[in-house]
C-alpha positions in Angstrom: -17.7 -25.4 -0.6 -19.9 -24.5 -3.6 -19.8 -20.8 -2.7 -16.0 -20.9 -2.4 -15.7 -22.6 -5.9 -18.0 -19.9 -7.4 -15.9 -17.1 -6.0 -12.7 -18.8 -7.3 -14.2 -19.1 -10.8 -15.3 -15.4 -10.7 -11.8 -14.4 -9.6 -10.0 -16.5 -12.2 -12.3 -15.1 -14.9 -11.4 -11.6 -13.8 -7.7 -12.4 -13.8 -7.9 -14.0 -17.2 -9.6 -10.9 -18.6 -7.0 -8.6 -17.0 -4.2 -10.8 -18.4 -5.8 -10.5 -21.9 -5.9 -6.7 -21.5 -2.2 -6.7 -20.7 -1.5 -8.1 -24.2 -3.6 -5.6 -26.1 -3.0 -2.5 -24.0 -1.2 0.6 -25.3 2.6 0.6 -24.6 3.5 3.3 -27.2 4.3 6.7 -25.7 3.4 8.4 -29.0 -0.2 7.1 -28.7 -0.8 8.7 -25.3 -3.4 11.4 -25.7 -2.6 15.0 -24.7 -3.4 15.7 -21.1 -3.2 18.4 -18.5 -2.6 17.6 -14.9 -4.9 19.2 -12.3 -3.3 22.2 -10.6 -1.5 21.1 -7.5 -1.0 24.5 -5.8 -4.3 26.2 -6.7 -6.9 26.1 -4.0 -10.6 25.4 -4.8 -11.3 29.1 -4.4 -8.8 29.9 -7.1 -6.1 31.3 -4.7 -2.5 30.3 -5.2 -0.7 28.3 -2.6 2.8 29.7 -2.0 3.8 28.5 1.5 4.1 25.4 3.6 1.4 26.8 5.8 -0.9 27.3 2.9 -0.4 23.7 1.8 -0.8 22.3 5.3 -3.9 24.3 6.3 -5.7 24.9 3.0 -4.7 22.8 0.0 -3.7 19.6 1.6 -7.1 19.1 3.3 -8.8 19.8 0.0 -6.7 17.3 -1.9 -7.2 14.6 0.8 -10.9 15.2 0.6 -10.8 14.8 -3.2 -9.1 11.4 -2.9 -11.7 10.4 -0.4 -14.6 11.4 -2.6 -13.3 10.3 -6.0 -10.8 7.4 -5.5 -10.5 5.6 -2.2 -13.5 6.6 -0.2 -13.8 8.0 3.3 -12.7 5.8 6.2 -15.4 5.8 8.9 -14.6 6.6 12.5 -17.0 4.3 14.3 -14.8 1.3 15.1 -14.5 2.2 18.8 -11.9 0.8 21.1 -9.0 -1.3 19.7 -7.5 -4.1 21.8 -4.1 -5.7 21.6 -3.2 -9.2 22.9 0.4 -10.4 22.7 -0.1 -14.1 22.0 3.5 -15.2 21.7 7.0 -13.8 22.3 9.9 -15.9 20.8 13.2 -14.3 21.9 15.4 -16.5 19.8 13.8 -16.1 16.4 15.8 -16.2 13.2 18.6 -18.1 14.9 18.7 -15.8 17.8 18.9 -12.6 15.7 15.5 -11.3 16.6 12.5 -11.4 19.0 9.3 -12.4 17.3 6.0 -11.3 18.7 2.5 -12.4 17.5 -0.1 -9.8 18.4 -3.9 -10.1 17.9 -5.7 -6.8 17.2 -9.4 -6.8 17.8 -12.4 -4.5 18.2 -14.2 -5.3 21.4 -17.3 -3.4 20.3 -17.5 -5.4 17.1 -16.9 -9.0 18.3 -18.1 -10.5 15.0 -14.9 -9.4 13.4 -12.2 -12.0 13.9 -9.4 -9.4 14.2 -6.0 -9.3 12.6 -2.9 -11.2 13.3 0.3 -9.1 13.4 3.8 -10.5 13.2 6.6 -8.3 14.6 10.3 -9.1 14.3 12.6 -6.9 16.5 16.4 -7.0 16.2 18.1 -8.4 19.4 20.9 -6.6 21.0 19.9 -3.0 20.2 20.6 -0.3 22.8 17.6 1.7 21.9 14.1 1.2 20.4 14.1 0.1 16.8 12.7 1.9 13.8 10.1 -0.3 12.0 8.9 -1.1 8.5 5.1 -1.7 8.5 3.4 -3.4 5.5 0.7 -5.9 4.5 1.4 -9.2 3.0 -0.4 -11.1 0.2 0.1 -14.6 1.7 -0.1 -14.3 5.4 2.5 -14.3 8.2 3.5 -17.9 7.6 4.3 -17.0 3.9 6.5 -14.0 5.0 8.6 -16.0 7.4 10.4 -19.2 6.8 10.1 -20.2 10.5 7.9 -23.3 10.6 6.3 -22.4 13.9 4.5 -19.3 12.6 0.8 -20.2 12.7 -0.8 -20.9 9.4 -3.4 -18.4 8.3 -6.9 -19.9 8.2 -8.4 -16.9 6.3 -9.8 -16.9 2.7 -7.1 -16.5 0.1 -7.0 -15.9 -3.7 -6.7 -19.1 -5.7 -3.1 -19.9 -6.7 -1.6 -23.3 -7.6 1.9 -21.8 -7.5 1.5 -20.6 -4.0 -0.2 -23.9 -2.9 -3.5 -22.3 -2.0 -6.1 -25.1 -2.0 -9.9 -24.3 -1.8 -9.0 -20.7 -1.0 -7.0 -21.7 2.0 -3.3 -21.8 2.8 -1.5 -25.2 3.1 1.7 -26.3 4.8 3.3 -26.1 1.3 2.6 -22.4 1.2 5.0 -21.6 4.0 7.7 -19.1 3.1 6.3 -18.5 -0.4 6.6 -14.7 0.1 9.8 -14.7 2.0 11.9 -13.4 -1.0 9.8 -10.2 -0.8 10.5 -9.9 2.9 14.2 -10.5 3.5 13.8 -10.5 7.2 17.5 -11.2 8.1 18.6 -8.3 5.9 16.2 -5.9 7.4 16.9 -7.1 11.0 20.6 -6.9 10.3 20.3 -3.2 9.4 18.7 -2.5 12.8 15.1 -2.3 11.7 12.0 -4.1 13.0 9.4 -5.4 10.7 5.6 -5.6 11.4 3.2 -7.2 8.9 -0.2 -8.7 8.6 -2.2 -10.6 6.0 -4.4 -8.1 4.1 -7.2 -10.7 4.0 -7.6 -10.5 7.7 -9.3 -7.2 7.0 -11.2 -8.1 3.9 -11.1 -10.9 1.3 -9.7 -9.7 -2.0 -12.7 -10.3 -4.3 -15.6 -8.1 -5.5 -18.0 -9.3 -2.8 -15.3 -9.4 0.0 -16.7 -6.2 1.5 -19.8 -8.1 2.5 -17.7 -10.4 4.6 -15.0 -8.2 5.9 -14.6 -5.2 8.2 -16.4 -2.8 5.9 -19.7 -4.7 6.4 -19.1 -5.0 10.1 -18.7 -1.3 10.6 -21.7 -0.4 8.4 -25.0 0.3 10.1 -26.9 -2.3 8.1 -24.3 -5.1 8.0 -23.6 -7.1 4.9 -26.7 -5.9 3.1 -25.6 -2.3 2.9 -25.3 -0.9 -0.6 -21.9 0.1 -1.8 -22.3 3.8 -2.7 -20.2 6.6 -4.1 -17.8 7.9 -1.5 -17.9 4.7 0.6 -14.4 3.3 1.3 -13.0 0.6 -0.8 -10.8 -2.4 0.0 -7.7 -0.3 -0.2 -9.1 2.0 2.4 -9.9 -1.0 4.6 -6.4 -2.5 4.2 -4.9 0.9 5.0 -7.0 1.0 8.1 -5.2 -2.2 9.2 -1.8 -0.6 8.8 -2.9 2.4 11.0 -4.0 0.0 13.7 -0.6 -1.6 13.7 0.8 1.9 14.3 -1.6 2.2 17.2 0.0 -1.0 18.7 3.6 0.0 18.0 3.1 3.2 20.0 2.5 1.0 23.0 5.6 -1.3 22.5 8.7 0.0 24.2 11.0 -1.9 21.9 9.8 0.1 18.9 10.6 3.8 18.1 7.1 4.8 17.0 8.4 8.1 15.7 10.4 6.1 13.0 7.8 4.1 11.2 8.0 3.4 7.4 5.0 2.1 5.6 5.7 -0.1 2.6 3.6 -2.0 0.0 3.8 -3.7 -3.3 1.4 -3.6 -6.3 -2.2 -3.2 -5.0 -0.6 -3.0 -1.5 1.7 -0.3 -2.8 -1.5 1.7 -3.6 -2.4 0.9 0.0 0.9 2.2 1.4 0.5 5.4 -0.5 -3.1 6.0 0.8 -1.9 5.1 4.3 0.9 7.6 4.1 -1.6 10.2 2.9 -4.0 9.6 5.8 -1.7 8.7 8.7 1.2 11.1 9.2 2.7 8.9 12.0 4.4 7.1 9.1 7.6 9.1 8.6 8.7 7.4 5.4 6.3 6.2 2.7 7.4 3.5 0.1 5.5 2.5 -3.1 6.8 -0.6 -4.9 5.4 -1.1 -8.4 2.1 0.4 -7.4 1.1 1.4 -11.0 -2.4 2.5 -12.0 -4.4 3.6 -8.9 -1.1 4.1 -7.1 1.9 6.2 -8.2 1.3 6.2 -12.0 -0.4 9.1 -13.6 -3.9 8.0 -14.6 -4.2 10.5 -17.5 -1.4 8.8 -19.5 -3.5 5.8 -20.5 -0.6 3.5 -21.1 -0.4 0.0 -19.7 -3.2 -0.6 -17.2 -5.8 2.1 -17.4 -8.6 3.4 -15.1 -11.1 1.6 -17.3 -9.2 -1.7 -17.0 -8.6 -1.6 -13.2 -12.1 -0.5 -12.3 -13.6 -3.3 -14.3 -11.2 -6.0 -13.0 -11.0 -4.8 -9.4 -13.9 -2.3 -8.7 -13.9 -3.2 -5.0 -10.4 -1.7 -4.4 -11.8 1.9 -4.8 -14.9 3.9 -3.9 -17.7 3.4 -6.5 -17.2 6.9 -7.8 -13.8 6.0 -9.3 -15.5 3.8 -11.9 -17.1 6.9 -13.5 -13.6 7.9 -14.7 -13.1 4.9 -16.9 -12.2 6.3 -20.3 -13.0 9.7 -18.8 -9.8 10.5 -16.9 -9.8 14.1 -17.8 -13.0 14.6 -15.8 -11.3 13.4 -12.6 -10.3 16.4 -10.3 -7.2 14.6 -9.2 -4.2 12.7 -10.5 -1.6 10.7 -8.7 1.1 13.4 -8.4 -1.4 14.8 -5.9 -1.3 11.5 -4.0 2.5 11.7 -3.8 2.3 15.3 -2.6 0.1 14.3 0.3 3.1 12.7 1.9 5.0 16.0 2.1 7.2 16.9 3.8 7.8 13.3 4.8 10.2 11.4 2.5 8.7 9.1 -0.1 10.3 6.5 -2.3 8.7 5.4 -5.6 10.1 2.3 -7.3 9.4 0.7 -10.7 10.7 -2.3 -12.7 11.8 -2.2 -16.3 9.7 -5.3 -17.3 6.7 -4.0 -15.5 5.4 -1.9 -18.4 1.8 -2.7 -17.2 2.4 -0.4 -14.2 3.7 2.5 -16.4 7.2 3.1 -14.8 7.5 6.5 -16.5 4.1 7.5 -15.2 5.2 6.5 -11.7 8.4 8.6 -12.1 6.4 11.6 -13.4 4.0 11.6 -10.4 7.0 12.2 -8.1 8.4 14.8 -10.4 5.2 16.7 -10.5 4.8 16.5 -6.7 8.1 18.4 -6.2 6.6 21.9 -6.0 4.9 20.9 -2.7 8.1 19.6 -1.2 9.8 22.8 -2.3 7.5 24.7 -0.1 9.0 22.9 2.9 12.6 23.4 1.6 12.8 19.8 0.6 14.5 18.5 -2.6 13.0 16.1 -5.0 14.7 13.9 -7.7 17.3 16.4 -8.7 16.7 15.3 -12.3 13.9 15.9 -14.8 14.2 12.8 -16.9 13.6 9.2 -15.8 17.0 7.8 -14.7 18.8 4.8 -16.1 18.1 1.2 -14.9 19.4 0.5 -11.4 20.4 4.1 -10.9 18.4 5.5 -8.0 17.9 9.3 -7.8 16.4 11.7 -5.3 16.3 13.1 -1.8 13.0 13.7 0.0 11.4 12.2 -3.1 13.4 9.2 -4.5 13.0 6.9 -7.4 14.5 3.9 -9.1 13.7 1.6 -12.0 15.4 -1.7 -11.6 16.2 -4.7 -13.7 13.5 -7.3 -13.7 9.8 -7.8 -13.4 6.8 -6.9 -11.1 8.1 -8.0 -7.7 9.9 -6.9 -4.6 13.6 -7.8 -4.6 16.7 -7.6 -2.4 17.8 -4.7 -4.6 14.6 -2.8 -3.8 15.1 -3.4 -0.1 18.7 -2.3 -0.2 17.5 1.1 -1.5 14.6 1.3 1.0 16.9 0.5 4.0 19.4 3.1 2.9 16.7 5.7 2.3 15.0 5.1 5.7 18.2 5.1 7.5 19.3 8.4 6.0 16.1 10.2 6.8 15.4 8.7 10.2 18.9 9.6 11.3 18.6 13.3 10.3 
């Protein structure tokens, strides 16, 4: 109990500091220092990339390696066999509209890891396998669904009175508190399945969570291993979980595993972008309000900055990323390169007009500056050079909107994502 209280105090202090930074951060475009983005289509040997083959075989591996080294860390490959256990099948979920499956994913060679609990909703009545949205949740499966028979997560959770988290644990009152971000009936009604898991199943979201989560278990020396430059951060670990869900979905005959869309919001939007970069089984990539460390250009220094995010949440990234605090120009990447790693697969970037902390314009500019890579594949980007008006989506293979409202996931966002995924999966 004492340790849990200490962690909660540390987290709250960090949150309070970050909230204070939001009030004093720069939001004035005229105060952004001049910057030059790293060259996207120049290989490390100085040669110019002018073809899809050149991007795929030469430049893309270089850019991916740069993100592994400088931002997210390198995902290890020593987890061994992955096991899947279907623990429940409810064929009349959501009033008979869907079948709900609860699947436990584990690592038999690492039995000290408790595994991850995946919740999968599949539309009933389809004549063919369903395309599927895959994403992590902040609150657990019981928070995503309003169905009261979904098991309550027993894992550590970030303190929150509003979400009824008591002593870092979910309560019955926390059921359904994330359901507005996951409009299951809307998604199911459009013929899509939804697979989700609680990101805390992989690793608790606090600075020392890596000592208790999957990263420590997969390290050679256990929880005492030093966190070093190049080691994967929490975002990398949470991304690993999404790829293991893709592993399962490839075994489920009710899912079209060639039509998977990865989606995430905020820090989990950063996670969805990194997942899409690493795992090309995800045919559509969606970033919702991912901001600094996600879709927003780090060199703009407006709203949340590299210095702020690496002080408040150093565990999300590899240790190397902290060296670019107030030193963004020294970093060999910027986030237009992260967007480009999805090419030629379609990618959707979304902002909110009140979410100035996440730098909506910087999110837009990342997609705009990724267009030259998509052009190599004959793919179209936004079709505009200026950030569009509010609630006016733009784009083709790279799409963008800035909607009315605050930092959140809304039904409006999902309407666009469903339309986008349907258009591209049906090509």
